[in-house]
C-alpha positions in Angstrom: -6.2 -21.6 -2.9 -3.7 -22.0 -5.7 -4.4 -19.7 -8.7 -1.1 -20.5 -10.4 2.3 -21.6 -10.2 3.7 -20.4 -7.1 1.0 -18.1 -6.5 -2.0 -18.2 -3.8 -5.1 -16.1 -3.8 -5.5 -14.9 -0.2 -8.0 -12.0 1.3 -7.5 -10.2 4.3 -4.0 -8.2 4.8 -4.8 -5.5 2.1 -8.4 -5.4 3.4 -7.2 -4.6 6.8 -4.4 -2.4 5.7 -7.1 -0.1 3.9 -9.3 0.1 6.6 -6.5 1.0 8.9 -6.9 4.2 7.2 -10.3 4.4 7.7 -9.8 5.1 11.5 -11.6 7.4 14.0 -8.9 10.2 13.1 -10.2 9.8 9.6 -13.7 9.8 10.5 -13.7 12.9 12.7 -11.7 14.5 9.8 -14.3 13.8 7.8 -17.5 15.1 10.0 -15.4 18.5 10.6 -14.9 18.7 6.9 -18.3 18.4 6.2 -19.4 20.8 8.8 -17.0 23.6 7.6 -17.4 23.3 4.0 -20.3 21.1 3.2 -21.1 18.1 1.3 -19.2 18.6 -1.6 -15.9 17.4 0.3 -17.8 14.1 0.1 -16.6 13.9 -3.6 -13.1 15.0 -2.7 -13.1 12.0 -0.3 -14.3 9.6 -3.0 -11.8 11.0 -5.6 -9.0 10.3 -3.3 -9.9 6.7 -3.8 -7.6 6.9 -6.5 -4.3 8.0 -5.0 -5.0 5.5 -2.2 -5.4 2.7 -4.6 -2.2 3.2 -6.6 -0.1 4.1 -3.4 -1.2 0.9 -1.6 -1.4 -1.2 -4.6 2.8 -0.5 -4.9 3.0 -1.3 -1.3 0.7 -4.6 -1.0 3.0 -5.9 -4.0 6.2 -5.4 -1.9 5.9 -8.4 0.5 4.6 -10.9 -2.3 7.2 -9.6 -4.5 10.4 -10.0 -2.2 9.2 -11.4 1.2 10.2 -8.2 2.9 8.5 -5.4 4.0 9.8 -1.7 2.8 12.0 -1.3 5.8 13.6 -4.7 5.4 13.8 -4.1 1.6 15.9 -0.4 2.2 18.1 -2.1 4.3 19.2 -5.0 1.8 19.2 -2.2 -1.1 21.1 0.5 0.7 22.8 -0.8 3.8 21.7 -0.6 7.3 23.8 2.8 7.9 23.2 4.4 4.7 21.4 8.0 4.3 18.4 6.5 2.8 18.3 4.1 5.6 18.7 6.3 8.3 16.0 8.6 6.6 13.6 5.9 6.2 14.0 5.0 10.1 14.1 8.5 11.6 10.8 9.8 9.6 8.8 6.8 10.2 9.5 7.3 13.9 8.7 10.5 13.8 5.4 9.7 12.0 4.8 6.7 14.5 4.3 9.9 17.1 2.2 11.8 14.9 0.1 8.8 14.5 -0.4 8.1 17.9 -1.1 12.0 18.8 -4.1 11.6 16.1 -5.0 8.3 17.9 -4.9 9.6 21.6 -6.8 12.8 20.2 -9.4 10.5 19.1 -9.9 8.6 22.1 -10.0 11.6 24.4 -12.6 13.2 22.1 -14.8 9.7 22.7 -14.2 10.0 26.5 -15.7 13.4 26.0 -18.5 11.9 24.0 -19.1 9.4 26.9 -18.7 11.7 29.9 -15.8 10.6 31.1 -12.4 12.4 32.2 -9.5 12.0 29.5 -6.9 11.3 32.0 -8.6 7.8 31.2 -6.6 8.2 27.9 -3.5 7.5 29.8 -5.1 4.5 30.9 -6.2 3.1 27.9 -4.0 4.1 24.8 -0.5 3.8 26.2 -0.6 0.2 27.6 -2.3 -0.7 24.3 0.8 0.6 22.4 2.8 -1.4 24.5 1.2 -4.4 24.2 0.5 -4.5 20.3 4.3 -4.1 19.8 4.9 -7.4 21.8 2.2 -9.1 20.0 3.1 -7.7 16.3 3.5 -11.1 14.9 -0.1 -12.4 16.3 -2.5 -13.5 13.6 -5.3 -13.5 16.2 -4.4 -9.4 16.7 -4.9 -9.3 13.1 -8.4 -10.9 13.5 -9.2 -8.6 16.6 -8.2 -5.3 14.0 -10.8 -6.5 11.4 -13.5 -7.0 14.4 -12.5 -3.4 15.5 -12.9 -2.0 12.1 -16.3 -3.6 11.5 -17.4 -1.9 14.9 -16.5 1.4 13.5 -17.9 0.9 9.9 -21.3 -0.1 11.4 -21.7 2.8 14.0 -21.0 5.6 11.0 -23.1 3.7 8.7 -25.8 3.6 11.7 -25.6 7.6 11.9 -26.1 7.7 8.1 -29.5 5.9 8.3 -30.6 8.0 11.2 -29.5 11.3 10.3 -30.2 10.9 6.7 -27.5 13.5 5.4 -28.1 12.3 2.0 -31.1 14.3 2.2 -29.3 17.3 3.4 -27.0 17.3 1.0 -29.4 16.9 -2.1 -31.5 19.8 -0.8 -28.9 22.4 -0.7 -25.4 21.7 -1.6 -23.5 24.7 -0.6 -20.3 25.3 -2.6 -17.1 25.6 -0.3 -15.4 29.0 0.2 -11.6 28.5 -1.2 -9.8 29.9 1.4 -7.0 28.9 3.8 -9.5 26.6 5.9 -10.2 24.8 2.9 -7.1 24.2 1.4 -6.3 23.4 5.5 -9.2 20.7 5.5 -8.4 19.1 2.0 -5.0 18.4 3.0 -6.3 17.0 6.4 -8.5 14.5 4.3 -5.6 13.5 2.1 -3.2 12.5 5.4 -6.4 10.9 6.7 -6.5 9.0 3.5 -2.7 7.9 3.1 -0.9 7.6 6.4 2.8 6.2 6.6 2.1 3.7 9.2 -0.9 1.8 6.9 1.6 2.3 4.0 4.2 0.8 6.3 2.0 -2.0 7.9 0.5 -3.2 4.1 4.3 -3.6 2.9 5.1 -6.2 6.0 1.5 -7.6 6.3 1.5 -9.8 3.5 4.4 -12.6 2.4 2.6 -15.1 0.4 2.7 -15.1 -3.3 -0.5 -13.5 -4.8 -1.9 -13.0 -8.1 -1.4 -9.5 -9.0 -4.9 -8.9 -10.4 -6.3 -10.8 -7.0 -4.1 -8.2 -4.9 -5.6 -5.2 -7.1 -9.1 -6.4 -6.6 -8.3 -6.7 -2.8 -6.8 -3.1 -2.8 -9.6 -1.3 -5.1 -12.3 -3.1 -2.6 -10.3 -1.5 0.8 -9.9 1.6 -0.8 -13.6 2.0 -1.9 -14.7 1.0 1.8 -12.5 3.6 3.4 -13.5 6.0 1.1 -17.3 5.5 1.1 -17.2 5.6 4.9 -15.0 9.1 5.1 -17.6 10.3 2.4 -20.6 9.4 4.9 -19.0 10.9 7.7 -18.6 14.1 5.7 -22.1 14.0 4.7 -22.9 13.4 8.4 -20.7 16.5 9.3 -22.5 18.6 6.9 -26.1 17.4 7.9 -24.9 17.7 12.1 -22.5 19.8 14.1 -19.2 18.5 13.2 -16.9 16.4 15.3 -17.3 18.6 18.6 -18.8 16.3 21.2 -22.3 18.5 21.1 -22.4 17.9 17.1 -22.1 14.3 16.9 -24.8 14.0 20.3 -27.1 15.8 17.8 -26.1 13.7 14.9 -27.3 10.5 17.0 -30.4 12.1 18.7 -32.7 9.6 17.3 -30.9 6.7 19.1 -31.7 8.7 22.5 -29.6 8.0 25.6 -27.4 5.4 24.1 -26.4 7.4 21.0 -23.1 9.1 22.6 -22.3 4.9 24.3 -22.4 3.5 20.5 -19.9 6.4 18.8 -17.7 6.9 21.9 -17.1 2.9 22.1 -16.9 2.9 18.1 -14.4 5.7 18.1 -12.1 4.2 20.9 -12.1 1.1 19.0 -11.5 2.6 15.8 -8.4 4.0 17.5 -6.8 1.0 18.9 -7.2 -0.3 15.7 -4.8 2.3 14.1 -2.8 2.3 17.4 -2.4 -1.4 17.0 -1.4 -0.6 13.1 1.4 1.9 14.2 2.5 0.0 17.0 3.0 -3.2 14.8 4.8 -1.5 11.8 7.2 0.0 14.6 7.9 -2.9 16.3 8.5 -5.0 13.1 11.2 -1.9 12.1 13.1 -2.0 15.4 13.6 -6.0 14.9 14.7 -5.1 11.3 17.3 -3.1 12.7 18.7 -6.0 14.7 17.2 -5.8 18.1 15.5 -8.9 19.5 12.6 -9.1 21.4 12.8 -8.7 25.1 15.7 -6.5 24.5 16.0 -3.0 25.8 15.4 -1.0 22.6 12.3 -3.2 21.6 10.4 -2.3 25.1 11.7 1.4 25.2 10.7 2.6 21.7 6.8 2.0 21.9 7.3 3.1 25.4 8.9 6.4 24.4 7.1 7.1 21.3 3.6 6.8 22.9 5.0 9.2 26.2 6.1 11.7 23.4 2.6 11.8 21.9 0.6 11.9 25.4 3.1 14.8 26.3 1.8 16.8 23.5 -2.2 15.9 24.0 -1.2 17.0 27.7 -0.2 20.0 26.5 -2.7 21.0 24.0 -6.0 21.3 25.7 -8.3 21.1 22.5 -8.0 17.4 20.7 -9.7 18.4 17.9 -7.7 20.7 16.8 -4.7 18.6 17.8 -6.0 15.6 15.4 -6.8 17.8 12.4 -3.3 19.4 12.8 -1.9 15.8 12.9 -3.5 14.8 9.4 -1.9 17.9 8.0 1.6 17.1 9.3 1.1 13.6 7.8 0.7 15.1 4.1 4.5 16.5 5.0 6.2 13.2 7.0 4.5 11.0 4.1 6.7 12.5 1.3 10.0 10.8 1.8 8.3 7.5 2.6 6.3 7.4 -1.1 9.5 8.6 -2.5 11.7 5.7 -0.8 8.9 3.1 -1.6 8.9 4.6 -5.5 12.4 3.7 -5.3 12.4 0.3 -3.7 9.3 -0.6 -6.0 11.7 0.1 -9.1 14.4 -2.4 -8.3 14.7 -5.7 -9.6 13.8 -7.2 -6.1 10.1 -7.0 -7.2 10.4 -9.0 -10.4 7.2 -9.2 -12.1 5.6 -6.3 -9.6 7.9 -4.2 -10.7 7.2 -0.8 -10.8 7.4 0.8 -14.4 5.4 2.2 -17.6 1.7 3.8 -17.4 1.6 2.1 -13.2 4.5 4.2 -12.3 3.3 7.2 -13.7 -0.1 7.0 -11.7 2.3 6.2 -8.5 4.6 9.4 -8.8 1.4 11.4 -9.7 -0.4 10.1 -6.8 2.8 10.9 -4.7 3.1 14.4 -6.4 -0.7 15.1 -5.3 0.2 14.5 -1.6 3.1 16.6 -1.7 1.1 19.9 -3.6 -1.8 19.3 -0.8 0.2 19.4 2.4 2.8 22.3 0.7 -0.5 24.4 -0.3 -2.0 24.0 3.4 1.3 25.2 5.0 1.4 28.0 2.3 -1.9 29.4 2.7 -2.0 29.0 6.6 1.0 31.4 6.6 -0.2 33.5 4.2 
């Protein structure tokens, strides 16, 4: 639908990008945060809507402004072999592996919930990783991502209606004990809220010119939906036993014997949603570097990244702890990307979308908050 000269009003890319932030790793992190530190952590999740909005508003404006995602813009502005470009590529490759670790851990927890051997994780996740890299340009895939996001949202909302977590929270809301665990789970929530792969996916998901107000409304809607669901997950965790399979089964006891299957399937779907986004951004980055579809690099990179993540999961036999650790690691890996995104968004190629004034101040404060949360978690864990 036309809204102005050279612009279109479209809905979808920003919504999908924001809902990839609300994946299985985010829900499990929310459940665990609620179990460990109570319902007040839900207020933190809602407050994280603010940095989530400002980061994704900048990422989402890059495509309409320049016709490129962040990777393409970095190469155009700084050259293929510049230090900035190589830093971006290496950090994004690392974030891919960490993202796969988190999502493969989520699938492992779902398989435990279903009473199935976790070896099936290798048969599910790795082929999906490779397949999504191949189908990275398909809008049918993006429609599938939307359907998977609806499945996960529906399962979490249904659990809230059945377990009545709001009654538990209003009946006796405990004050979190501010210790190393609190800082660690706070950083994990930040990492689960703003992830490198979702920011990269968002920057490349939209190419049509779009009215800035329409873009911001879509980003705001996605950010609010994402964080409301995470807040519900936190309250679910406070009412139940956290993200361990037994705690989740207790949470959904009103559903009877089908409870593990409902949330188990939803968790697998949510993890596949995020795996798809990570694999798609990885393939875009490979193509942008000059490789062609079907080339050796195009075939090997997603396989190697997925295999590295699977190796870590095989070595660490606690998928819940590994998932939370991955979310904390995300806050540190995200910093170079946010810095580079801010630099790119401040360049002339952004036109009227250029990052400046109060909008720039809000973006850089959001980036500083991410840095502070990750740094405090590491310092307190080592103290």
